C-alpha atoms as an extended CHARMM CRD file, in Angstrom:
* protein
*
       116  EXT
         1         1  UNK       CA             -1.7430000000      -14.9340000000      -15.8280000000  PROA      1               0.0000000000
         2         2  UNK       CA             -2.4080000000      -11.2310000000      -16.2510000000  PROA      2               0.0000000000
         3         3  UNK       CA             -3.8500000000       -9.3480000000      -19.1890000000  PROA      3               0.0000000000
         4         4  UNK       CA             -3.0010000000       -5.6620000000      -19.6610000000  PROA      4               0.0000000000
         5         5  UNK       CA             -5.3400000000       -3.9490000000      -22.1530000000  PROA      5               0.0000000000
         6         6  UNK       CA             -4.4590000000       -0.4430000000      -23.3200000000  PROA      6               0.0000000000
         7         7  UNK       CA             -7.6980000000        1.2550000000      -24.3540000000  PROA      7               0.0000000000
         8         8  UNK       CA             -8.9280000000        4.3920000000      -26.1310000000  PROA      8               0.0000000000
         9         9  UNK       CA            -12.3980000000        5.8780000000      -26.1080000000  PROA      9               0.0000000000
        10        10  UNK       CA            -14.4690000000        5.7620000000      -29.2690000000  PROA      10              0.0000000000
        11        11  UNK       CA            -14.3340000000        8.7530000000      -31.5510000000  PROA      11              0.0000000000
        12        12  UNK       CA            -16.5410000000       11.6260000000      -30.5040000000  PROA      12              0.0000000000
        13        13  UNK       CA            -16.8330000000       10.5040000000      -26.8800000000  PROA      13              0.0000000000
        14        14  UNK       CA            -15.6010000000       12.8180000000      -24.1270000000  PROA      14              0.0000000000
        15        15  UNK       CA            -13.0810000000       11.6070000000      -21.5790000000  PROA      15              0.0000000000
        16        16  UNK       CA            -15.6540000000       12.1260000000      -18.8180000000  PROA      16              0.0000000000
        17        17  UNK       CA            -18.3230000000       10.0800000000      -20.6260000000  PROA      17              0.0000000000
        18        18  UNK       CA            -15.7770000000        7.3570000000      -21.3960000000  PROA      18              0.0000000000
        19        19  UNK       CA            -14.6670000000        7.0700000000      -17.7710000000  PROA      19              0.0000000000
        20        20  UNK       CA            -18.2370000000        7.1370000000      -16.4550000000  PROA      20              0.0000000000
        21        21  UNK       CA            -19.3030000000        4.3360000000      -18.7900000000  PROA      21              0.0000000000
        22        22  UNK       CA            -16.1720000000        2.2640000000      -18.1450000000  PROA      22              0.0000000000
        23        23  UNK       CA            -16.4960000000        2.5620000000      -14.3500000000  PROA      23              0.0000000000
        24        24  UNK       CA            -20.2850000000        2.4080000000      -13.8870000000  PROA      24              0.0000000000
        25        25  UNK       CA            -21.4910000000        0.2030000000      -16.7580000000  PROA      25              0.0000000000
        26        26  UNK       CA            -18.7630000000       -1.9660000000      -18.2870000000  PROA      26              0.0000000000
        27        27  UNK       CA            -16.8190000000       -2.8370000000      -15.1310000000  PROA      27              0.0000000000
        28        28  UNK       CA            -19.8850000000       -3.8270000000      -13.0990000000  PROA      28              0.0000000000
        29        29  UNK       CA            -21.1960000000       -5.8760000000      -16.0570000000  PROA      29              0.0000000000
        30        30  UNK       CA            -17.9590000000       -7.8900000000      -16.0970000000  PROA      30              0.0000000000
        31        31  UNK       CA            -17.9520000000       -8.2640000000      -12.3000000000  PROA      31              0.0000000000
        32        32  UNK       CA            -21.5940000000       -9.3860000000      -12.0950000000  PROA      32              0.0000000000
        33        33  UNK       CA            -21.7370000000      -11.7350000000      -15.1060000000  PROA      33              0.0000000000
        34        34  UNK       CA            -20.7090000000      -15.2690000000      -14.0460000000  PROA      34              0.0000000000
        35        35  UNK       CA            -19.2260000000      -16.1290000000      -17.4600000000  PROA      35              0.0000000000
        36        36  UNK       CA            -16.9580000000      -13.0780000000      -17.2100000000  PROA      36              0.0000000000
        37        37  UNK       CA            -16.2800000000      -12.1690000000      -13.5810000000  PROA      37              0.0000000000
        38        38  UNK       CA            -16.5540000000      -15.7830000000      -12.5160000000  PROA      38              0.0000000000
        39        39  UNK       CA            -13.5490000000      -16.6250000000      -14.6820000000  PROA      39              0.0000000000
        40        40  UNK       CA            -11.5260000000      -13.5670000000      -13.6700000000  PROA      40              0.0000000000
        41        41  UNK       CA             -9.6460000000      -13.5620000000      -10.3700000000  PROA      41              0.0000000000
        42        42  UNK       CA             -9.0270000000       -9.8140000000      -10.4760000000  PROA      42              0.0000000000
        43        43  UNK       CA            -10.0230000000       -6.7980000000      -12.5550000000  PROA      43              0.0000000000
        44        44  UNK       CA             -8.6680000000       -3.2650000000      -12.0940000000  PROA      44              0.0000000000
        45        45  UNK       CA             -9.2740000000       -0.2120000000      -14.2850000000  PROA      45              0.0000000000
        46        46  UNK       CA             -6.5290000000        2.4060000000      -14.4320000000  PROA      46              0.0000000000
        47        47  UNK       CA             -7.6440000000        5.6430000000      -16.1130000000  PROA      47              0.0000000000
        48        48  UNK       CA             -4.8110000000        7.6310000000      -17.6530000000  PROA      48              0.0000000000
        49        49  UNK       CA             -3.7300000000       10.7100000000      -15.7490000000  PROA      49              0.0000000000
        50        50  UNK       CA             -5.0660000000       13.9720000000      -17.2020000000  PROA      50              0.0000000000
        51        51  UNK       CA             -1.5010000000       15.0810000000      -18.0140000000  PROA      51              0.0000000000
        52        52  UNK       CA             -0.6690000000       11.7940000000      -19.7980000000  PROA      52              0.0000000000
        53        53  UNK       CA              0.3680000000       12.2790000000      -23.4220000000  PROA      53              0.0000000000
        54        54  UNK       CA              0.4730000000        8.6060000000      -24.5030000000  PROA      54              0.0000000000
        55        55  UNK       CA             -2.8390000000        8.7010000000      -26.3770000000  PROA      55              0.0000000000
        56        56  UNK       CA             -4.3140000000        5.9250000000      -24.2130000000  PROA      56              0.0000000000
        57        57  UNK       CA             -7.3630000000        6.6390000000      -22.0750000000  PROA      57              0.0000000000
        58        58  UNK       CA             -6.6030000000        3.8480000000      -19.6590000000  PROA      58              0.0000000000
        59        59  UNK       CA             -5.3310000000        0.3850000000      -18.9180000000  PROA      59              0.0000000000
        60        60  UNK       CA             -7.4280000000       -2.5470000000      -17.7440000000  PROA      60              0.0000000000
        61        61  UNK       CA             -5.6670000000       -5.3190000000      -15.8370000000  PROA      61              0.0000000000
        62        62  UNK       CA             -7.3650000000       -8.6860000000      -15.5060000000  PROA      62              0.0000000000
        63        63  UNK       CA             -6.0350000000      -11.7030000000      -13.6230000000  PROA      63              0.0000000000
        64        64  UNK       CA             -6.8470000000      -15.2780000000      -14.5970000000  PROA      64              0.0000000000
        65        65  UNK       CA             -5.9870000000      -18.5710000000      -12.9380000000  PROA      65              0.0000000000
        66        66  UNK       CA             -5.0770000000      -19.9990000000      -16.3510000000  PROA      66              0.0000000000
        67        67  UNK       CA             -4.9920000000      -19.3620000000      -20.0870000000  PROA      67              0.0000000000
        68        68  UNK       CA             -7.9580000000      -21.7390000000      -20.3910000000  PROA      68              0.0000000000
        69        69  UNK       CA            -10.0350000000      -19.4950000000      -18.1100000000  PROA      69              0.0000000000
        70        70  UNK       CA             -9.2600000000      -16.5060000000      -20.3390000000  PROA      70              0.0000000000
        71        71  UNK       CA            -10.2490000000      -18.4640000000      -23.4660000000  PROA      71              0.0000000000
        72        72  UNK       CA            -13.4570000000      -19.6370000000      -21.7740000000  PROA      72              0.0000000000
        73        73  UNK       CA            -14.3250000000      -16.0520000000      -20.8540000000  PROA      73              0.0000000000
        74        74  UNK       CA            -13.9710000000      -14.6730000000      -24.3800000000  PROA      74              0.0000000000
        75        75  UNK       CA            -15.4050000000      -17.7250000000      -26.1740000000  PROA      75              0.0000000000
        76        76  UNK       CA            -18.8470000000      -18.0160000000      -24.6550000000  PROA      76              0.0000000000
        77        77  UNK       CA            -21.9950000000      -15.9570000000      -25.1300000000  PROA      77              0.0000000000
        78        78  UNK       CA            -20.9780000000      -13.7020000000      -22.2460000000  PROA      78              0.0000000000
        79        79  UNK       CA            -17.7470000000      -12.9190000000      -24.1060000000  PROA      79              0.0000000000
        80        80  UNK       CA            -19.8110000000      -11.8350000000      -27.1100000000  PROA      80              0.0000000000
        81        81  UNK       CA            -21.9490000000       -9.6550000000      -24.8200000000  PROA      81              0.0000000000
        82        82  UNK       CA            -18.7620000000       -8.0650000000      -23.4430000000  PROA      82              0.0000000000
        83        83  UNK       CA            -17.4850000000       -7.2630000000      -26.9470000000  PROA      83              0.0000000000
        84        84  UNK       CA            -20.8400000000       -5.7550000000      -27.8990000000  PROA      84              0.0000000000
        85        85  UNK       CA            -20.7390000000       -3.5670000000      -24.7910000000  PROA      85              0.0000000000
        86        86  UNK       CA            -17.1990000000       -2.4350000000      -25.6110000000  PROA      86              0.0000000000
        87        87  UNK       CA            -18.5620000000       -0.9230000000      -28.8310000000  PROA      87              0.0000000000
        88        88  UNK       CA            -20.5160000000        1.5440000000      -26.6670000000  PROA      88              0.0000000000
        89        89  UNK       CA            -17.3760000000        3.2940000000      -25.4070000000  PROA      89              0.0000000000
        90        90  UNK       CA            -14.1400000000        1.8350000000      -26.8350000000  PROA      90              0.0000000000
        91        91  UNK       CA            -12.2860000000        2.1880000000      -30.1100000000  PROA      91              0.0000000000
        92        92  UNK       CA            -11.9180000000       -1.5870000000      -30.3980000000  PROA      92              0.0000000000
        93        93  UNK       CA             -9.5630000000       -1.3370000000      -33.3910000000  PROA      93              0.0000000000
        94        94  UNK       CA             -6.9470000000        0.3960000000      -31.2140000000  PROA      94              0.0000000000
        95        95  UNK       CA             -6.8920000000       -1.9520000000      -28.2030000000  PROA      95              0.0000000000
        96        96  UNK       CA             -3.4440000000       -3.3640000000      -27.4620000000  PROA      96              0.0000000000
        97        97  UNK       CA             -3.1610000000       -6.3720000000      -25.1580000000  PROA      97              0.0000000000
        98        98  UNK       CA             -0.1510000000       -7.8160000000      -23.3430000000  PROA      98              0.0000000000
        99        99  UNK       CA             -0.3420000000      -11.1600000000      -21.4970000000  PROA      99              0.0000000000
       100       100  UNK       CA              2.0960000000      -11.7410000000      -18.6620000000  PROA      100             0.0000000000
       101       101  UNK       CA              3.0370000000      -14.5800000000      -16.3350000000  PROA      101             0.0000000000
       102       102  UNK       CA              4.9020000000      -13.9790000000      -13.1250000000  PROA      102             0.0000000000
       103       103  UNK       CA              6.6910000000      -10.8130000000      -12.1310000000  PROA      103             0.0000000000
       104       104  UNK       CA             10.0840000000       -9.5770000000      -11.0470000000  PROA      104             0.0000000000
       105       105  UNK       CA              9.8230000000       -7.0920000000       -8.1790000000  PROA      105             0.0000000000
       106       106  UNK       CA             12.5320000000       -4.4260000000       -8.4080000000  PROA      106             0.0000000000
       107       107  UNK       CA             11.3200000000       -2.2390000000       -5.5260000000  PROA      107             0.0000000000
       108       108  UNK       CA              9.3300000000       -3.8990000000       -2.7900000000  PROA      108             0.0000000000
       109       109  UNK       CA              7.2380000000       -1.4270000000       -0.7850000000  PROA      109             0.0000000000
       110       110  UNK       CA              7.7430000000       -3.6720000000        2.2600000000  PROA      110             0.0000000000
       111       111  UNK       CA             11.5490000000       -3.6400000000        1.8460000000  PROA      111             0.0000000000
       112       112  UNK       CA             12.5610000000       -0.9220000000       -0.6590000000  PROA      112             0.0000000000
       113       113  UNK       CA             16.3100000000       -1.4130000000       -0.3080000000  PROA      113             0.0000000000
       114       114  UNK       CA             16.3450000000       -5.1930000000       -0.8710000000  PROA      114             0.0000000000
       115       115  UNK       CA             17.8230000000       -6.5040000000       -4.1170000000  PROA      115             0.0000000000
       116       116  UNK       CA             15.6470000000       -8.8310000000       -6.2640000000  PROA      116             0.0000000000
C-alpha cells in the first residue's frame, strides 16, 4: 500500500525554511523512530518544482506492507509525536492524502515500447 500526501507549508514560512525542516528534521525523525520508520517500508519526499503552480509545496510518498501497519503507525504515541512535529512546518488543515494499492505501468523505463 502507498500513501501520497500533498502538503503545504504553514503560513508565514518561506519555501526554503519549509524544505530545510522537512528534509533535515521531519524526515529523519520518521526514519529513526521505530514506531514510525519501523512500520514504513519506504518514504520519499518530493518537493514541488519552483515553476509549479499547483499550490502544493511537495508530495510525500510512504509505502506500507499493510493497512494495519499504517494504522499502527498513526495510532501510537510516535504517531502523536509525528503530528506534533508536522505543526512546526505544515498547514495540516490543507493536507490531502491518497491511498493506493498496486500500479499499472504505462511506460516501462526498461522497455518503453511495450504495451501494458
